[in-house]
C-alpha positions in Angstrom: 96.2 97.1 77.5 96.4 93.4 76.2 94.8 90.9 78.1 97.1 88.8 81.1 96.6 84.9 79.5 99.2 83.1 81.3 98.8 81.5 84.6 102.0 82.9 86.3 101.0 86.4 85.9 97.5 86.6 86.9 99.4 84.7 89.5 101.8 87.9 90.3 98.5 89.8 89.7 95.9 88.4 92.1 99.3 88.8 94.4 100.2 92.2 93.8 96.5 93.5 94.7 95.8 91.7 97.9 99.1 92.6 98.8 98.0 96.8 97.8 95.0 96.4 100.2 97.2 94.3 103.0 99.6 97.3 103.0 96.4 100.0 102.5 94.1 98.2 105.3 96.3 97.4 107.9 94.0 98.5 110.7 90.8 97.0 109.0 92.7 93.7 108.6 93.7 93.2 112.5 89.8 95.0 114.0 88.7 92.4 110.7 90.5 89.3 112.2 90.2 90.2 116.1 86.1 90.6 115.3 85.3 88.0 113.0 84.2 90.1 110.5 87.4 90.3 108.2 85.4 89.3 105.2 82.3 91.7 105.7 85.1 95.2 106.6 86.6 94.9 104.2 83.9 93.6 101.3 84.4 97.2 99.1 88.0 97.2 98.8 88.0 93.1 98.2 85.8 94.0 95.7 87.3 96.4 94.0 90.3 94.5 93.4 88.8 91.6 92.1 87.3 94.4 89.5 90.5 94.9 88.7 92.1 90.8 88.2 88.4 90.5 86.0 89.6 93.5 83.9 93.3 92.2 82.8 93.2 89.0 82.9 91.5 86.1 80.2 88.1 85.0 81.4 89.4 81.1 81.7 92.7 82.6 84.2 89.6 84.8 86.2 87.8 81.5 86.6 90.7 79.4 88.2 90.7 81.8 91.2 93.6 83.2 91.2 92.3 86.4 93.6 90.8 83.8 96.0 93.5 82.5 96.7 95.7 85.7 97.0 93.3 87.1 99.7 93.1 84.2 101.7 97.4 83.6 102.0 97.6 87.2 101.7 95.1 88.9 104.0 94.3 85.8 106.3 97.6 83.0 106.4 100.1 86.1 106.8 98.1 87.2 109.8 98.2 84.3 111.7 100.1 85.6 114.5 96.8 87.3 115.4 94.2 86.3 117.9 91.1 86.2 116.8 87.6 83.4 117.7 88.6 82.2 114.3 91.9 80.4 115.3 
């Protein structure tokens, strides 16, 4: 499989991976946000997603942090309604 070489495709992949993390780990996400331990709680899953993203995109696109931005947008920003000491 060829590496993704466009920014738009890299963003879509990053968001798809983050969306899957959100879909399959809802309980962990809610608990992690509530207890301010989200990144510790999902460390393994986030790193697994990061490895997948890295393996699919050109190195110069990986360096642009699309994956990290997608994690924040989808796992944190979209859960702003959950009570937390973080906000």
